[in-house]
N, C-alpha and C positions, 0 to 999 in steps of 0.2 A: 504494502497500500504504501503512495503516496501522502511523505509527512504537509505535504501542499491541505494532500485530504481535508485531511484536519483537521487544522486552523480552517479552515471552511464550513465544518458542518459546525466545527466551533461554533465561530461567529452568528453563523444561523444562532443556533443557541443560544447565543446571548440577546440577538435578536426578538427570541419566542417569547424568554422568558421578561423581557420588554413590554413590548403587543399583547404576550397573553394568549393570541390568535394559532390555535394547533392550526387548524384548516389549510392559512396560506403559513406559515411555515411548513408545513409537510409541502407544499408546490409547489415553494422552491428550494427543497430540498430536490427534490426531486431529477434536476440536472443534473446535478453532480452523484446519482448513484449513475444511474445514467454514463454518463461520462468513466468511471471510474471502471464499469463490463466490458 
């Protein structure tokens, strides 16, 4: 796994903790998982 990917995911997790919007968080995370596969 690429460490940069983990940084991106961690950044998204920080955003969800602030916005408290699981649906939007999931929709933003999806592209990262798609790129990693």
